[in-house]
C-alpha positions as CSV (number, residue, x, y, z in Angstrom):
1,M,-5.6,8.0,1.7
2,R,-6.6,4.8,0.0
3,I,-7.3,2.0,2.3
4,Y,-6.2,-1.4,2.0
5,L,-6.9,-4.2,4.7
6,C,-4.3,-6.9,5.2
7,R,-4.2,-10.2,7.3
8,F,-1.1,-11.7,9.0
9,D,-0.6,-15.3,10.4
10,T,2.0,-16.3,12.9
11,L,2.6,-20.1,13.4
12,P,4.5,-22.0,16.1
13,A,7.9,-23.2,15.1
14,P,7.9,-26.7,13.5
15,Q,8.7,-29.6,15.7
16,T,11.4,-32.1,14.9
17,N,10.2,-35.8,14.9
18,I,12.8,-38.4,15.9
19,I,12.3,-42.1,14.9
20,T,14.3,-44.9,16.6
21,F,14.7,-48.3,14.9
22,S,14.8,-51.6,16.8
23,T,14.4,-55.3,15.9
24,C,10.7,-55.8,15.3
25,T,8.2,-57.5,13.2
26,L,7.7,-56.8,9.5
27,N,4.5,-54.9,10.2
28,I,6.4,-52.5,12.5
29,V,9.2,-52.1,10.0
30,M,6.7,-51.3,7.2
31,S,5.0,-48.8,9.5
32,I,8.3,-47.1,10.2
33,L,9.2,-47.0,6.5
34,H,5.8,-45.5,5.8
35,S,6.5,-42.8,8.4
36,L,9.9,-42.1,7.0
37,L,8.5,-41.7,3.5
38,F,5.9,-39.3,4.9
39,I,8.5,-37.2,6.6
40,F,10.7,-37.3,3.5
41,F,8.0,-36.0,1.3
42,F,6.9,-33.4,3.9
43,L,10.4,-32.0,4.0
44,I,10.5,-31.8,0.2
45,A,7.2,-30.0,0.1
46,D,8.3,-27.6,2.9
47,S,11.6,-26.8,1.1
48,L,9.5,-25.7,-1.9
49,N,7.9,-23.0,0.2
50,A,10.9,-20.8,-0.5
51,H,9.9,-20.7,-4.2
52,Q,6.2,-19.9,-3.6
53,G,4.5,-16.6,-3.7
54,V,2.7,-14.4,-1.2
55,K,-0.6,-12.8,-2.3
56,Y,-3.0,-10.7,-0.3
57,E,-6.6,-10.1,-1.5
58,L,-8.0,-6.6,-1.6
59,I,-11.7,-7.1,-1.1
60,H,-14.5,-4.7,-1.9
61,R,-17.1,-3.9,0.8
62,H,-20.5,-2.6,-0.1
63,D,-22.4,-2.4,3.2
64,L,-21.8,1.0,4.7
65,H,-21.2,3.5,1.9
66,P,-23.0,6.8,1.7
67,G,-24.4,8.2,-1.5
68,P,-22.1,8.2,-4.5
69,L,-21.8,12.0,-4.6
70,E,-21.1,12.3,-0.9
71,R,-18.5,9.6,-1.2
72,L,-16.8,11.4,-4.0
73,R,-16.8,14.7,-2.0
74,E,-15.1,13.0,0.9
75,I,-12.5,11.4,-1.4
76,A,-11.8,14.7,-3.1
77,H,-11.4,16.5,0.3
78,S,-9.1,13.8,1.6
79,D,-7.0,13.9,-1.6
80,A,-6.7,17.7,-1.4
81,I,-5.2,17.6,2.1
82,R,-2.9,14.7,1.2
83,V,-1.5,16.4,-1.9
84,R,-0.9,19.7,0.0
85,A,1.3,17.7,2.4
86,I,3.2,16.0,-0.5
87,S,3.8,19.3,-2.2
88,R,5.1,20.8,1.1
89,K,7.7,18.0,1.1
90,V,8.7,18.9,-2.4
91,R,9.2,22.5,-1.5
92,L,11.0,21.8,1.8
93,K,13.6,19.5,0.1
94,Q,15.0,22.5,-1.7
95,G,17.7,23.9,0.6
96,A,16.6,21.8,3.6
97,G,20.1,20.4,4.2
98,R,19.4,19.4,7.8
99,R,16.7,17.1,6.6
100,Q,18.9,15.4,4.0
101,A,19.4,12.3,6.3
102,R,15.7,11.6,5.9
103,E,15.9,11.6,2.2
104,N,18.9,9.3,1.8
105,R,18.3,6.2,-0.3
106,Y,17.7,3.0,1.6
107,E,19.6,0.0,0.3
108,P,17.6,-3.1,1.1
109,A,20.4,-5.5,0.0
110,C,21.8,-5.7,3.5
111,N,18.6,-7.2,4.9
112,N,20.2,-7.5,8.4
113,G,22.1,-10.5,7.1
114,S,19.0,-12.6,6.4
115,R,18.7,-14.7,3.3
116,A,16.4,-13.4,0.5
117,E,13.9,-15.9,-0.7
118,H,12.8,-16.1,-4.3
119,S,9.2,-16.7,-3.3
120,S,6.1,-14.5,-3.5
121,G,2.6,-14.3,-2.1
122,E,-0.5,-12.2,-2.3
123,L,-3.1,-10.5,0.0
124,P,-6.6,-9.6,-1.1
125,I,-7.3,-5.8,-1.1
126,N,-10.8,-4.5,-0.5
127,S,-12.1,-1.2,-1.7
128,G,-13.0,1.2,1.1
129,A,-15.4,3.1,-1.3
130,D,-18.3,1.6,0.6
131,Y,-17.1,3.3,3.8
132,G,-17.0,6.7,2.2
133,A,-13.2,6.5,1.8
134,G,-10.8,6.2,-1.1
135,Q,-8.6,3.6,0.4
136,Y,-8.3,-0.1,-0.1
137,L,-8.4,-2.5,2.9
138,V,-6.2,-5.6,3.5
139,K,-6.8,-8.5,5.9
140,M,-3.7,-9.6,7.7
141,R,-2.4,-11.6,10.6
142,V,0.2,-10.6,13.1
143,G,1.7,-12.0,16.4
144,S,2.3,-15.4,17.8
145,P,-0.2,-17.0,17.6
146,A,-1.7,-15.1,14.7
147,Q,-4.4,-12.5,15.3
148,K,-6.4,-11.0,12.4
149,V,-6.3,-7.3,11.7
150,V,-7.6,-5.1,8.8
151,L,-5.3,-2.4,7.6
152,I,-5.2,0.5,5.1
153,A,-2.6,-0.3,2.5
154,D,-0.8,3.0,1.8
155,T,2.3,3.6,-0.3
156,G,2.6,7.0,1.4
157,S,2.9,5.7,4.9
158,D,6.0,4.1,6.4
159,L,4.7,2.9,9.8
160,T,2.6,-0.2,10.0
161,W,0.3,-0.1,13.1
162,S,-2.8,-1.5,14.5
163,S,-5.3,-0.8,17.3
164,C,-3.7,-2.6,20.2
165,R,-3.8,-3.4,23.9
166,Y,-0.3,-3.4,25.5
167,K,-0.6,-2.0,29.1
168,C,-2.6,-5.0,30.2
169,R,0.2,-7.4,29.2
170,G,0.5,-9.9,32.0
171,A,-2.8,-8.8,33.6
172,R,-5.8,-11.0,34.0
173,S,-8.1,-8.8,32.0
174,C,-7.9,-5.9,29.6
175,G,-11.5,-4.9,30.0
176,P,-13.9,-4.0,27.2
177,T,-13.0,-2.2,24.0
178,H,-15.0,0.0,21.7
179,R,-13.2,-1.2,18.5
180,R,-14.3,-4.2,16.4
181,R,-10.8,-5.7,16.4
182,V,-7.9,-5.0,18.8
183,F,-4.5,-6.7,18.6
184,R,-3.8,-8.2,22.0
185,A,-0.1,-7.8,22.5
186,D,-0.3,-9.6,25.9
187,R,-1.3,-12.8,24.0
188,S,1.6,-12.7,21.5
189,S,4.8,-14.4,22.5
190,S,6.8,-12.7,19.8
191,F,5.8,-9.1,20.8
192,R,8.9,-7.1,21.9
193,T,8.8,-3.4,22.6
194,V,11.6,-1.1,21.5
195,P,13.3,0.5,24.6
196,C,13.0,4.2,24.9
197,S,16.7,4.5,25.8
198,S,17.8,2.8,22.6
199,T,19.5,4.6,19.7
200,I,16.8,3.3,17.4
201,C,14.2,5.1,19.4
202,K,16.1,8.4,19.9
203,T,17.5,8.7,16.4
204,D,16.3,6.2,13.8
205,L,12.6,6.5,14.7
206,A,12.6,10.3,15.0
207,N,11.1,10.4,11.5
208,L,8.2,8.2,12.6
209,F,7.4,10.7,15.4
210,S,9.0,8.9,18.3
211,L,8.6,10.8,21.6
212,S,11.6,11.9,23.7
213,R,10.0,10.9,27.0
214,C,11.7,8.0,28.7
215,P,10.7,7.5,32.4
216,S,13.0,4.5,32.7
217,P,15.5,2.9,30.3
218,L,13.4,-0.2,29.6
219,D,10.1,1.6,29.1
220,P,8.8,1.3,25.5
221,C,9.5,3.9,22.8
222,S,6.3,5.9,22.3
223,Y,5.0,7.7,19.2
224,D,2.5,10.3,18.3
225,Y,2.0,9.7,14.5
226,R,0.2,12.4,12.7
227,Y,-1.3,12.3,9.2
228,S,-1.8,15.3,6.8
229,D,-5.6,15.1,7.1
230,G,-5.5,15.6,10.9
231,S,-5.8,11.9,11.8
232,A,-3.4,10.7,14.4
233,T,-2.5,7.7,16.5
234,L,-0.6,7.2,19.7
235,G,1.1,4.1,20.9
236,V,4.4,2.2,21.4
237,F,6.9,0.7,18.9
238,A,7.6,-3.0,19.0
239,N,9.1,-5.8,16.9
240,E,6.7,-8.5,15.9
241,T,6.3,-11.5,13.7
242,V,4.1,-11.3,10.6
243,T,2.9,-14.3,8.7
244,F,2.3,-14.5,4.9
245,S,0.3,-17.1,3.1
246,L,2.4,-18.6,0.2
247,A,0.9,-19.4,-3.2
248,N,0.9,-23.2,-2.3
249,G,-1.2,-22.6,0.8
250,R,1.6,-22.8,3.3
251,K,2.9,-20.0,5.5
252,A,6.1,-17.9,5.7
253,R,7.1,-15.9,8.7
254,L,8.8,-12.5,8.7
255,H,10.4,-11.8,12.0
256,D,11.3,-8.6,13.8
257,V,9.0,-6.3,11.8
258,L,8.7,-2.9,13.3
259,V,5.0,-2.3,14.1
260,G,3.1,0.3,16.1
261,C,0.9,-0.8,19.0
262,S,-1.7,2.0,19.0
263,E,-3.8,2.5,22.1
264,S,-5.6,5.4,20.6
265,A,-6.4,6.7,17.1
266,R,-8.6,9.5,15.8
267,G,-9.8,10.5,12.3
268,Q,-12.2,9.5,9.6
269,S,-9.5,7.7,7.7
270,F,-9.7,4.8,10.2
271,V,-13.5,4.2,10.4
272,A,-13.2,1.0,8.3
273,A,-9.8,-0.3,9.4
274,D,-7.8,-1.3,12.5
275,G,-4.7,0.6,11.4
276,V,-2.4,1.2,8.4
277,M,0.0,-1.0,6.5
278,G,3.0,1.1,5.7
279,L,4.0,0.4,2.0
280,G,6.1,3.6,1.7
281,Y,9.8,3.7,1.1
282,S,11.9,3.8,4.3
283,N,14.2,1.7,6.4
284,Y,11.3,0.5,8.6
285,S,8.6,0.1,6.0
286,L,6.9,-3.3,5.9
287,A,7.0,-3.2,2.1
288,V,10.8,-2.7,2.0
289,K,11.4,-5.5,4.6
290,A,9.0,-7.9,3.0
291,A,10.3,-7.1,-0.5
292,A,13.9,-7.9,0.6
293,K,12.7,-11.4,1.7
294,F,10.6,-12.0,-1.4
295,G,12.7,-11.2,-4.4
296,G,13.2,-7.4,-3.8
297,K,9.8,-6.3,-5.1
298,F,6.1,-5.8,-4.2
299,S,3.2,-5.1,-6.4
300,Y,-0.6,-4.6,-6.5
301,C,-3.4,-5.0,-9.0
302,L,-6.5,-2.8,-8.6
303,V,-9.8,-3.5,-10.1
304,D,-12.4,-0.8,-10.5
305,H,-13.2,0.6,-7.0
306,L,-17.0,0.3,-7.9
307,S,-16.7,-3.3,-9.0
308,P,-19.0,-6.0,-7.4
309,K,-17.9,-7.1,-3.9
310,N,-16.9,-10.6,-5.2
311,V,-14.2,-9.0,-7.4
312,S,-10.9,-8.7,-5.7
313,S,-7.7,-6.7,-6.1
314,Y,-4.4,-8.1,-4.8
315,L,-1.2,-7.0,-3.0
316,I,1.7,-9.2,-3.9
317,F,5.2,-9.6,-2.4
318,G,7.6,-11.2,-4.9
319,S,6.9,-12.2,-8.5
320,H,3.4,-12.1,-9.9
321,K,4.2,-15.1,-12.0
322,D,4.2,-17.3,-8.9
323,V,0.6,-16.3,-8.0
324,N,-1.1,-16.6,-11.3
325,I,-1.9,-12.9,-12.0
326,S,-2.3,-12.4,-15.8
327,V,-0.6,-9.3,-17.2
328,V,-0.6,-8.0,-20.8
329,R,2.7,-6.6,-22.0
330,M,4.6,-5.2,-19.0
331,R,6.3,-1.9,-19.5
332,Y,9.1,-0.5,-17.3
333,T,10.3,2.9,-16.2
334,E,12.7,4.2,-13.6
335,L,11.4,4.2,-10.0
336,V,13.0,7.2,-8.3
337,L,13.6,6.4,-4.6
338,G,14.6,8.7,-1.8
339,V,13.6,11.9,-3.4
340,I,10.2,12.6,-1.8
341,N,10.2,10.0,1.0
342,P,8.3,7.8,1.6
343,F,6.6,8.2,-1.8
344,Y,7.6,6.5,-5.0
345,A,8.5,9.1,-7.7
346,V,8.8,8.7,-11.5
347,N,10.4,10.8,-14.3
348,V,7.6,12.1,-16.5
349,K,8.3,13.7,-19.8
350,G,4.7,14.9,-20.6
351,I,1.1,14.1,-21.3
352,S,-0.6,13.7,-24.7
353,V,-4.3,13.7,-25.5
354,G,-5.4,12.3,-28.8
355,D,-1.8,11.9,-29.9
356,I,-1.0,15.6,-29.4
357,M,1.6,16.4,-26.8
358,L,0.3,19.1,-24.5
359,D,2.2,22.3,-23.8
360,I,3.3,21.7,-20.2
361,P,6.6,23.3,-19.0
362,D,9.4,20.8,-18.3
363,E,9.9,22.2,-14.8
364,V,6.5,20.7,-13.8
365,W,8.0,17.2,-13.9
366,D,11.5,18.1,-12.7
367,L,12.2,16.1,-9.5
368,S,15.4,18.0,-8.9
369,G,13.5,21.2,-8.6
370,V,10.1,22.0,-7.1
371,G,8.0,19.7,-9.3
372,G,7.9,16.0,-10.1
373,A,5.3,13.2,-10.0
374,I,4.6,10.2,-7.8
375,V,2.6,7.1,-8.1
376,D,0.4,6.8,-4.9
377,S,-2.0,4.1,-3.7
378,G,-3.4,6.5,-1.0
379,T,-4.6,9.2,-3.3
380,S,-7.8,8.5,-5.2
381,L,-8.0,11.1,-7.9
382,T,-5.1,12.0,-10.2
383,V,-3.9,15.4,-9.1
384,L,-2.0,17.8,-11.5
385,T,-0.3,21.0,-10.6
386,Q,-1.9,24.0,-12.4
387,P,0.6,24.2,-15.4
388,A,-0.4,20.6,-16.3
389,Y,-4.0,20.6,-15.1
390,Q,-5.2,23.5,-17.3
391,P,-4.1,22.0,-20.7
392,V,-5.2,18.5,-19.8
393,M,-8.7,19.7,-18.8
394,A,-9.0,22.0,-21.9
395,A,-8.1,19.1,-24.2
396,L,-10.6,16.7,-22.7
397,R,-13.5,19.2,-22.4
398,E,-13.5,19.7,-26.2
399,S,-14.8,16.2,-26.7
400,L,-17.6,16.7,-24.1
401,Q,-19.2,19.9,-25.5
402,G,-22.3,17.9,-26.6
403,F,-23.2,16.9,-23.1
404,K,-24.9,19.2,-20.6
405,R,-22.5,20.4,-18.0
406,L,-23.8,20.1,-14.4
407,D,-23.1,22.5,-11.5
408,L,-22.3,20.0,-8.7
409,D,-20.6,20.7,-5.4
410,I,-17.9,18.0,-5.5
411,G,-14.9,19.9,-4.3
412,P,-12.0,20.0,-6.8
413,L,-13.9,18.0,-9.5
414,E,-14.8,21.0,-11.6
415,Y,-16.2,19.4,-14.7
416,C,-19.2,17.0,-14.5
417,F,-21.9,16.4,-17.1
418,N,-25.1,14.5,-17.8
419,S,-23.7,11.2,-19.3
420,T,-26.9,10.1,-21.1
421,G,-25.7,8.8,-24.5
422,F,-22.1,8.9,-23.5
423,D,-19.6,6.5,-25.3
424,A,-16.0,6.2,-24.3
425,A,-15.0,6.2,-27.9
426,M,-15.9,9.9,-28.1
427,V,-13.1,10.8,-25.7
428,P,-9.5,11.0,-27.1
429,R,-7.0,8.7,-25.3
430,L,-4.8,10.3,-22.7
431,V,-1.2,9.0,-22.4
432,L,1.4,9.6,-19.7
433,H,4.9,9.6,-21.3
434,F,8.0,8.8,-19.2
435,V,11.5,10.2,-19.9
436,D,12.9,6.7,-20.8
437,G,10.2,6.2,-23.5
438,A,7.6,4.1,-21.5
439,R,4.0,5.0,-22.0
440,F,1.0,4.6,-19.6
441,E,-2.3,4.6,-21.4
442,P,-5.2,4.2,-19.0
443,P,-8.7,3.3,-20.2
444,V,-11.1,6.3,-20.6
445,K,-13.2,5.1,-17.6
446,S,-10.3,5.8,-15.3
447,Y,-10.2,9.5,-16.1
448,V,-13.9,10.1,-17.1
449,I,-15.3,8.6,-13.9
450,D,-18.7,7.7,-12.6
451,A,-20.0,10.2,-10.0
452,A,-23.6,9.1,-9.7
453,P,-26.2,7.4,-12.0
454,G,-26.3,9.4,-15.2
455,V,-23.4,11.6,-14.1
456,K,-19.7,11.5,-15.0
457,C,-16.8,13.8,-14.2
458,L,-13.3,14.4,-15.4
459,G,-11.3,12.6,-12.7
460,F,-8.6,15.2,-12.3
461,A,-8.0,17.7,-9.4
462,A,-5.8,20.8,-9.5
463,A,-2.9,21.4,-7.1
464,A,-1.0,24.6,-6.5
465,W,2.3,25.2,-8.2
466,P,5.1,24.7,-7.2
467,G,4.4,21.2,-6.0
468,A,4.1,17.5,-7.0
469,S,1.6,15.8,-9.3
470,V,0.1,12.5,-8.3
471,V,-1.0,9.5,-10.3
472,G,-3.9,8.4,-8.1
473,N,-5.3,4.9,-7.7
474,I,-8.4,5.4,-9.8
475,L,-6.2,6.1,-12.8
476,Q,-4.1,3.0,-11.8
477,Q,-7.1,0.7,-11.9
478,N,-7.3,-2.4,-14.2
479,H,-3.5,-2.4,-14.2
480,F,-0.8,-4.4,-12.5
481,W,1.9,-2.2,-10.8
482,E,5.2,-3.7,-9.7
483,F,7.6,-1.7,-7.4
484,D,11.0,-3.3,-7.9
485,I,12.9,-1.7,-5.1
486,G,16.1,-3.7,-5.8
487,K,16.3,-2.6,-9.4
488,S,14.7,0.9,-8.9
489,R,12.2,0.0,-11.6
490,L,8.4,0.5,-11.9
491,G,6.6,-2.0,-14.0
492,F,3.0,-1.8,-15.2
493,G,0.7,-3.6,-17.6
494,T,-3.0,-4.1,-18.3
495,S,-4.6,-6.8,-16.2
496,S,-7.9,-8.1,-15.0
497,C,-6.2,-8.8,-11.7
498,V,-7.1,-12.5,-11.9
């Protein structure tokens, strides 16, 4: 799981100012006119908020990381567990008719009757590499008034949750907590639990691990949310207000966002974060709800996960043009939704190395069968099923024969070498070809990756067949990725993320 930390702000409703005129001196009249002009320009500026962007910074942290090899081992281990769970979904969707309701396509156009805004914004995303994790972290604000939380941004999760105190709501004191940050639900006027007797709890939230227990009709709907790596969190569902910072510095509120108030969480995935931001594709995903408000799309731009800590990646809701992200030549391919929920799938045609198309069976990429490929922010390495992994590795190894191969214990990373004298120009370019003709050509440093000083590895891991292949976030680095949910389109282009 790749971690991203996000921050949400909730602001009080604007107050209406009423001005009454009376017969008065010229100075008073001029003062009133001055006030009217101020209000007039304030209203104009406020009306422009609907055309601004929302942008979250993804910030790198470099304080707590273990050694580079140990970090890579942990990332590879986490990826292996995650990919097994993804492949299990692929196999289960064949003949799993009773699960079809989960896989149905979500149509965000309804948006519960709310008006979509052609605005956008951004959040900084911080690399979790320094914490020994492959995630990116996002700082966000949630509640009324706003409280800061740091979340893992994950396109493979559909529940947004934070470490939270709920049971002390209305009490004088909640007592001490062992976590750095805890969302205090008792201090938020917009926090509303979902009743356990509701249809939403009993039916709609079943896929988010809602529990059947309901001591009384108004008790909150509880969950026991489990992740593929063994991490888990327990809490209650609620509707809450999330605040986005627009590109012009003002704020935009998103009301009635389904969130999880987690009173307990376990697992190494959460050591650097307060919870998870669900960017997956489902009815209750924050990404889908926010995208419906901000032009039907969300996007992110990831710099190298080993970049200096003052270099930021970004998570954006709406158009990147509103938040001044420079992108070179956007390319587009079909974004296949509702096939391997909550993941975002793509139709791959094949992989070429050095302009030679590799011999990979078509069924490896067939989303209607037991194959396919997804683009995932929560997986670090790029994982290929065996029929694709073997020819890719064979083609790349040929160019590295002049370097001493190293026998290192880094899990699924099987080919590492002494990189003294290495030049990226020695390695043939790898290209991912999509069925509709689009091509993704990552830089060599995204698939011949740094493992330690003087050590590089081929950044691919093998997965069992049948199963899904995964385009991981290291391969996605130094590119802008736009998930246009409304148009079922994935866009990507080279970018410095600034």
